[in-house]
Structure formats: structure tokens, C-alpha cells
C-alpha positions in Angstrom: -14.7 -294.3 -66.6 -11.7 -292.4 -67.9 -8.7 -292.0 -65.6 -5.0 -291.3 -65.9 -4.4 -295.0 -65.8 -6.7 -295.7 -68.8 -10.3 -296.2 -69.8 -12.5 -298.7 -67.9 -16.0 -300.1 -68.7 -18.4 -301.4 -66.0 -21.8 -303.0 -66.3 -24.4 -302.1 -63.8 -25.4 -305.2 -61.8 -27.8 -303.9 -59.2 -29.1 -300.8 -57.5 -30.3 -300.6 -53.9 -31.6 -298.2 -51.3 -30.1 -298.9 -47.8 -29.9 -297.2 -44.4 -27.1 -294.6 -44.2 -25.2 -296.5 -41.5 -25.5 -300.0 -43.1 -21.9 -301.1 -43.5 -23.0 -304.3 -45.1 -23.9 -302.4 -48.3 -20.3 -302.6 -49.5 -17.2 -304.8 -49.1 -14.0 -302.9 -49.5 -12.0 -306.1 -49.1 -13.6 -307.9 -52.1 -11.3 -309.7 -54.4 -13.1 -308.9 -57.6 -12.9 -305.6 -59.5 -16.1 -303.6 -59.2 -17.4 -300.1 -59.0 -19.7 -298.8 -56.3 -21.4 -295.4 -56.5 -23.6 -294.0 -53.8 -25.5 -290.8 -53.0 -28.0 -289.5 -50.5 -31.6 -290.7 -50.9 -34.3 -289.6 -51.6 -32.9 -287.5 -54.4 -35.2 -284.5 -54.0 -34.2 -283.8 -50.3 -31.5 -281.2 -49.6 -28.9 -282.1 -46.9 -28.0 -285.4 -45.3 -30.6 -288.1 -45.3 -31.1 -291.4 -43.5 -30.8 -293.5 -46.6 -28.4 -294.0 -49.4 -28.9 -295.0 -53.1 -26.2 -297.5 -54.3 -25.2 -298.5 -57.8 -23.1 -301.7 -58.1 -21.2 -302.3 -61.3 -18.9 -305.1 -62.4 -15.7 -304.6 -64.3 -16.3 -305.4 -68.0 -13.1 -304.2 -69.8 -10.1 -301.9 -69.5 -6.6 -301.7 -68.4 -5.7 -304.4 -65.9 -3.6 -303.0 -63.1 -1.1 -305.3 -61.5 -1.8 -304.9 -57.8 1.5 -306.6 -56.9 3.7 -304.3 -58.9 6.0 -301.9 -57.0 
């Protein structure tokens, strides 16, 4: 992933299909660096669907951002 902060590499760990309202599919308060991508599922339906396809990826390399810096 290329950003204005630098380039980041992630390794896909898992994919999953979950219900659209399942808030256990992600943890925004997690301590470790990760990337979560999601989209409506099934892919061939147009409009909102009742399921989501998630891709979970772990940080592999890139610029380390100091979260405590002001």
C-alpha cells in the first residue's frame, strides 16, 4: 500500500464471509498493526447485500509511525 506516509506491505492472513451487521468481524481497538478490507458479498449482486467479504492482513514491513508523537 502506497501512502503519503510511505510504503507498507501486508500479508493476507485470512478471508471470511460474515453477516453485514456482525460487529465481531473487526476490532478497531486492536493493539497490533493490521489491514482489513471488506466489500459487499456475493460479488455478482448489485446494491447492498446482507453479507460482507472480509480480507484480513498483517503488517509485514514499512514505515513505523510513532503513535505517541505530537
